[in-house]
N, C-alpha and C positions, 0 to 999 in steps of 0.2 A: 355169381348171385349170392347175396348175403341173406341172413335170417330175415331182415325187414322186407326184402323183395319177396321172399317165400310167403311171409305172412300177408303181404298186400295181395298177392295172387290168390290166396285162399279166401280172402274177404270179397266175395262177389255178391252182386245184387240178388235179393230173394225173389224178385219178380219172375214169373214163369218165362223161361226161354232166354232170359237176360244173362249175359256173361260179363257185363261191365263191372269194373271195380266198384265196390261199395264205399261211400263216403259218409253215410249216415246210419245210425242205429235207431230203429223205431222200437221202443220198449213198450210192451203191452201185457195185459192179462185179461182173461175171461173171468169176471167175478163169480159166475155160476160154477166154475171149475177150480179156480185158483184162489189161494189166500190173498188178502190185500197186498202183502209185501212181495209176493212172487212176481217175477217179471220174465217174460219170454222176449226174444229179440228177433226182429226181421232186419236184414241189412238192405240198404237201398242206395242205388246210384242217384245222381242228380236228376235224371229224367223220371225215374219211378218213385222218387220220394213223395210227390203229391198224391199219386194214385194209391200207393200202398197206405199212406196216412189217411186218405179219405175212406178207404175200405175199413180200416180199423176204427176210425172215428164214428162212422155210420153205425157201428155195432156197439159203441161205447167202450171199446177195448183199449184205445191208445192212451198211454200214460205220459210218455215223454219222447222227444226226438232230440238226439245228441249227435254231434259230429264224431266220427271215429278218430281216435288218436293216430296221428301221422297221415291223415287224409288231406287232400288239397282244400277241403272245406274249412280247415282250421287256419289256412294260410291267407285267407281273404282279408 
């Protein structure tokens, strides 16, 4: 196992109970708590990307969604 395999294993989806590899970074902030330039990140697999994004969007927190480097989402 090389370093990229170890990194990929460490990047798992942030959805509760999900152990799938993450392919997306949902970057967000809570404007009541964070400065405008501050970003927190949730990782998402393909299945949970919509639900995690909807959760953040409903609260006005979602700022951007980007594919993770080296993920299959960049190879489409």
